[in-house]
Structures are given as C-alpha cells and as structure tokens.
Phi, psi and omega in degrees: 000183186293148174266357180283124182286154180301315179303322179293321179295318179295318179297317179293325178299316181285316186280317184272307187287304185287306189283320186268306185284311183270342184050050182296150179291162180295333178291319177296315179299318180296319179295317178294321179301315180296321179299314183285332174298315179290318182296315181293323177296317180293314180296323179298319178291317182292320183269356180057045179225149170292153183305326183290344181259000178291149177243169177299323181297330180295328182261084181257182184297323180295315180295319179297318178298318178294322179296317180295321176295323178298320181296329180278315186279317185270315183272348177075023179287151177280170177297327178296315178295322177301316180293326177294319177298316180296322179299320179294318180293318177301315181301319179295315183286338168296319178296317179299317181297322179285328183284319182220097183299347179295343178261015189300313181294319177301314180291323182299322180296322179285320180294337181278353181293130185276158169290157178267133179283150179208160180278126177273104184281145177290137179271120179286163184250160176270139172262180185299321181295319180290321176299315180297322179295319178297316182290333180277347187292314183297143177277100186282006172277351179249160179297314181296323179294320178294321176298313182297321179296315180296320180295314180295320179298316179295320179296318181291321182285316189266335183070028179294148175291164180301315181296328179288321180296310183288341180272356183291142172245170179294333178288347179279352182260122176250115183257177182089208180296132182069038182304135180203171177232135182256145176205158174262109187270191181298141182075019179058037178265116178278131180217156178238129182246123181295151180247140173293158183302317182293322179293317179298320179295318179295318179293324177297319177294320181296316181290321179069218185263006180288119184264002180285102185282352180273350182288148176301142179293322179235083185279165171281178180294343178266003178084007180263173176294142173293143174277164177296323179297319179296321179293318178296320178295321180298310184292322180291317181291326177296317180296320182290326180291332182250021182300327181292332182270342179250179178291155180296336181263015182301127182288152176232169182098144185296326180294321179289325176298318179297313180295323178297321179297317182297330183269338184236034184278091177225147181294329183295321180294312181296323179296322180292331179284321190269004178296000000 
C-alpha cells in the first residue's frame, strides 16, 4: 500500500485541494476542519493510537459509519449535520483515490456510503408581535445588549445568513444617502442590501467615531468575530427571554429569523416595529 502517511494526506487535502485547486471559502474550510478534528479524535480512541500515528487503513467504511452514528447519538447532531460530515469525508477520500490509486477500493467503500434521509420541516414565520418581542429582549443599558439589539434588527431587516452576519466588518456598512450593507454571500455572490433610515441611524450610533473599517461590526467582548455558535445562542436565548411576549411557537435561531424575514419582508411590518 501507499507510503504516504495519513497526516501528510490530510495536510495536502487542505492546502492543495481545498485552498489552491478549489479555492474553497473560509467557511467551507472551517467546516471540513471541524469534521476532521472530530473524526481523528474518534478514530484515535477506537484504534488506541495518537492521531499522528493513524493510517488511511485505520479509517475504513465501518469506522466512518460508527463515527456518523456517534455524531447523532452522543453529540446530538441532526441528520442534516450528519450528511454534512459525510460530505467532507467523501471529499477527502476522493482526493486520496486520485492521489494514490492503490487505495481505490478502500476509498470506493466510503464513497458508496449513502446520505441519511430526513424530514424537511417547514420553517414557520415571525409576525410583527414576535419581531417586536425579539428586538425588545436585549438590555440596551449594557454594551452587549446594544450590540445584540443592533445585530437582531439587521438580521430581521436584511435576512442575512449567520455566516454573513458574523463576517461583517465596519467597512461593509455604507451610511448616508443610499445606505446599504455589503456582504459576500453563499456561492461567493457579492450583494448589497439597502438599509432603512432607522436601521442606518442605529448602526451609525453603534459604530460611533471608530474609523477602523477592518474591525468586526458585531465583535465579542474580546473584540474578535462572533462565532456561529455564539450567534445561535444569542438568538435562541433572546427568543426564550421574550417567550411570554411572543407566541409559544415563536421560532428561534438565526436561520429561522432569516427564513422568517424572507417570508414576511414588508415595509408595513418593519414600520410598526420601529415606531
């Protein structure tokens, strides 16, 4: 079999295949990195080897199947997340098969593993009362509360994805006449979304006199970019704090806020919230 060690193959997969050949986005690279971090940790425990001593042979179809089951049962991942992990693993073993054909049969067994079917649930929408409840939840007497309020307002108005929200910098906000916000969306599509007058005014107050356009628009308390997990926790905790003021079925999570925006994007609703 091949003399190329597994660590070398993984490094080449990330540096050559993802970054150089495919020019994958940083979000894709981060997602694949998390998958292999979990996979190597799991394989290390199962094979009783440190990660640097693992071989391609150690990560076979049976181990991958057990790992995917582990992500669902132990880590509580959904079938959608499970399929995302499998997609990253498949991509790596396609690279291995092209790099060293002696592993072709080994790779073929993993590439033949099917995605898991799941029910695609309908995403409910937010009404004006629920939007107002979400926006009223943050404590705007604190720095974190003002940040959360501005972030939620921008999410509700623009419908930006979670990755787009946390990736925004102060330089992405254009205020004044024709106020808008620029972002690089899914599929590397650059787009500009207009801002309502009230939203632009709030963002101007939030940014203040700081002229450093490279800083994150919504930083953490340490001044770094918010993680997606932090954003999901923010939106979920905000919804739970105001559950009494909204419907019991009010959706939470940045993805549901985005979908709700797409379905209920009308000026009358926003005007009723921002009065």
